[in-house]
N, C-alpha and C positions, 0 to 999 in steps of 0.2 A: 497619580494613579495608585489605588490601593493593591494589596497583596492578591487579593482573590481576582482582581481584574487582570493581573498578570497569567493567571491560570486560564481565564477565559480567552486571553489573546492567545495563548499556546493552543488552545482547543480549537479556535476558529481558524487559526492558521493551519493546523492539522487537517481539520476537516476540509478546507479548500484544497488543499493538496491531496486529500483522499479522492475528492469528487473529480479533480482534474485527471488524477490517474484513472478512475474509473471510467471516465469519459473516453479516454484514449483507448482504453482497452476494448470497450464496447464499440468504438469505431473501426477498430482493427478486425473484430470478430464480424462485424456487419459487412466488411469489404472482402475479408478473406475467410471462406468457409472450409478451406483446407490449404495445405502446403503442395502446390503442384508446380511450382517453378522456383528458380533461383530468385527472381524478385519478391515472391511471396516470402521466401525464407529472410532475405534482406530485410523486409518490412518488419518480420517478426522481431529480428535482432534489434532493430532500431527501437522498436515499441518496449521490447523486454529491457533494454539498456535504460531508457526512461524510467520503466517501473521500478528496476533496482535502485536507481538513484533517488526515486521519489519515497521508496520504502525507506530508505536511510534518513531521508529528511522527516518521514513521518515518526521514525524513532526519536529523532531530534525533538519534535515538537510534542508528541504524546508522552515521551519519556520525561521531557522538561515539565510538562504539565504534571506528571505523577510526582516527580520530585518536589516541585513547588507545593503541591498538595500535601506531600507526607511531611514536608518540613512545617508547613502552615498548621497541620494537625499537632504535631509533636510541640511546637513552641506555642500554640495557642492563637495563632494569628488568623485561624478561621474560626467564627463561631459555629453554632450546631446547624443552623440554615445553610451555610456556605460548605460545611461537611457533606451534608445530604446531596447538594448540588454537586459537589465534587464526585460523589459516588454516583450520580445520575450521569454526569458527563463521562465518566469512566465505562458506565454501562453502555452509553451510546457509541462509544468507540468500540467497544468489543462486539455490539451487535451489528455495527456497519461492516467490520472486518469479516465477520462470520458469515453475513447475508452476501457478500460479494465474493467469497472463497470459491462458489460454483462457477461463476464467470471466469476467475483465473484458472481454474482447473479445466475449463473448456477449451482456453486457450493453449493449454498445456497437453490437450489430448486430441489434436486436429489431426484428421486423416491426411497421411502423406502419400501421394500418388507415385511420385518418383523415388524409387528405393535409393538412389544416389544421395538424396537429401535427407533421408530418413536419420542416419547416425549423426548428422550435424544437427538437425532438428532435436533429436533426443539430448544432445549435448548442451545445446542451448537451454532447453528446459530444465535439466539437471542443475546446470549452472544457477538459473533463475530462483530455483527452490533452494538450494544449498549454499550458495557463496553470496558474500556481500556486495561484491563488485563484478561487473561483466568481464570474462576473459575471452570474448570472442569478437 
C-alpha cells in the first residue's frame, strides 16, 4: 500500500467514527427532548462517555492523517494531485465537524425540569466540553 493510501485509510476510519458518534447523538436527542428524570441523566452520561472516547479516537485518526500528510508534503511523498486531495480531505473533516456542532450544542442545552438534576447535568456538559476523559 502506498503512502497516500494510508492517509485515505486514516480519513475513512475517522469519518466512520464521526458518523457513528453523530448517529448516537441524534438517537439520544430523538429519544430525550429534555432531562426530566434520573434515567434521562444516566442515558446522557452513557452517551457523553462514548462521545468523549470517540473524540479521542477522532484525534488519533484525523491527527494521524494530518501528520502523515504533512510528512508526505515535506518529504515529497505526495505529488501535487495528492496534496490537493489531502487539502480537500481536511476541508471535509472541518466542514463535517462544523456542521454537527449545533447538534452537540443542542444536547448540551437541554431543558432540565427537575432542579435536583440541573447541577449534575451542567457538570456532565462542562466535562464534555472541557476535559478529555469523563469524570462522572
